C-alpha positions as CSV (number, residue, x, y, z in Angstrom):
1,X,14.8,26.9,57.5
2,X,13.5,23.9,55.4
3,X,10.5,24.3,53.6
4,X,8.0,22.0,52.1
5,X,8.5,23.2,48.5
6,X,11.7,22.9,47.6
7,X,11.6,23.3,43.5
8,X,12.8,26.2,42.5
9,X,13.0,27.7,38.9
10,X,16.4,29.2,37.3
11,X,15.7,32.9,37.4
12,X,18.7,33.4,35.4
13,X,17.9,31.4,32.7
14,X,14.0,31.4,32.9
15,X,13.2,30.4,29.0
16,X,16.2,27.5,29.3
17,X,13.2,24.8,28.8
18,X,11.6,22.9,26.0
19,X,8.4,24.5,25.4
20,X,9.4,28.4,26.3
21,X,6.2,30.8,25.8
22,X,7.2,34.6,24.2
23,X,6.0,37.6,26.3
24,X,2.9,37.6,23.9
25,X,2.1,34.0,24.2
26,X,2.5,34.7,28.3
27,X,-0.2,37.6,28.3
28,X,-2.6,35.4,26.2
29,X,-2.4,32.3,28.2
30,X,-2.8,34.6,31.8
31,X,-6.1,36.1,30.1
32,X,-7.3,33.0,29.4
33,X,-7.0,31.3,32.8
34,X,-7.9,34.5,34.7
35,X,-11.1,34.7,32.7
36,X,-11.7,30.9,33.6
37,X,-10.9,31.1,37.5
38,X,-8.2,31.2,39.7
39,X,-6.9,31.0,43.2
40,X,-6.5,34.4,45.2
41,X,-4.4,36.0,48.0
42,X,-4.5,39.2,49.2
43,X,-1.2,40.3,50.9
44,X,0.2,43.4,53.1
45,X,2.4,45.4,51.0
46,X,5.1,45.3,53.7
47,X,5.9,41.8,52.4
48,X,6.1,43.1,48.7
49,X,9.0,42.7,47.7
50,X,9.5,39.2,49.1
51,X,6.3,38.1,47.8
52,X,7.4,39.0,44.0
53,X,10.9,37.3,45.1
54,X,9.1,34.1,45.8
55,X,6.9,34.1,42.9
56,X,9.5,34.7,40.6
57,X,11.9,31.8,41.9
58,X,9.2,29.7,42.7
59,X,6.6,30.1,39.7
60,X,6.4,30.2,36.0
61,X,6.0,33.7,35.1
62,X,2.7,32.4,33.3
63,X,1.2,30.8,36.2
64,X,0.8,33.7,38.4
65,X,-0.3,37.5,38.2
66,X,0.8,40.0,40.5
67,X,-1.3,43.4,41.1
68,X,0.1,46.2,43.5
69,X,-2.3,48.4,45.3
70,X,-5.4,46.6,45.0
71,X,-6.8,48.4,48.4
72,X,-5.1,50.1,51.1
73,X,-1.8,48.4,52.2
74,X,-2.9,45.4,50.0
75,X,-1.5,43.5,46.6
76,X,-3.2,40.6,45.2
77,X,-1.6,37.6,43.9
78,X,-3.6,34.9,41.9
79,X,-2.6,31.7,40.7
80,X,-3.6,29.5,38.0
81,X,-3.0,26.4,39.8
82,X,-3.7,24.9,43.3
83,X,-0.4,23.7,43.7
84,X,1.2,27.1,43.3
85,X,-1.3,28.6,45.4
86,X,-1.0,26.2,48.1
87,X,3.0,26.8,48.6
88,X,2.4,30.5,48.4
89,X,-0.1,30.5,51.3
90,X,2.6,28.3,53.3
91,X,5.4,30.5,52.7
92,X,3.4,33.6,53.3
93,X,2.0,32.0,56.8
94,X,5.2,31.1,58.0
95,X,6.6,34.9,57.0
96,X,3.7,36.6,58.2
97,X,2.6,35.0,61.0
98,X,5.6,31.9,61.8
C-alpha cells in the first residue's frame, strides 16, 4: 500500500536534528498552541495503538497531543498544523473505512 504522505521520523533518534527541544520546552510549546487553536480528531479506542504509532512515526512530538478516554470508546488527537491533521485524517479514513 502506497501512502500519500511518505515522510517518517526516525523514532530511534527523535532528537537527532538541529534545534531539538527539551521535554520542558515541548510541554511549554504544546501549551501555547493548544490555547491558540488546533485541529482535532475523535477516534475509536480500537485503533489507539495504531494511532499512537502513526503519531510517533510521522509527526514531531511537540506538534500533536494524544488524550485517552475523552468519551466512551473515544480518544482525542489534536494537531498544531493542518498538514499533520490532513495526513492523519487520510490514514484514519483508510484504516477505518478503506
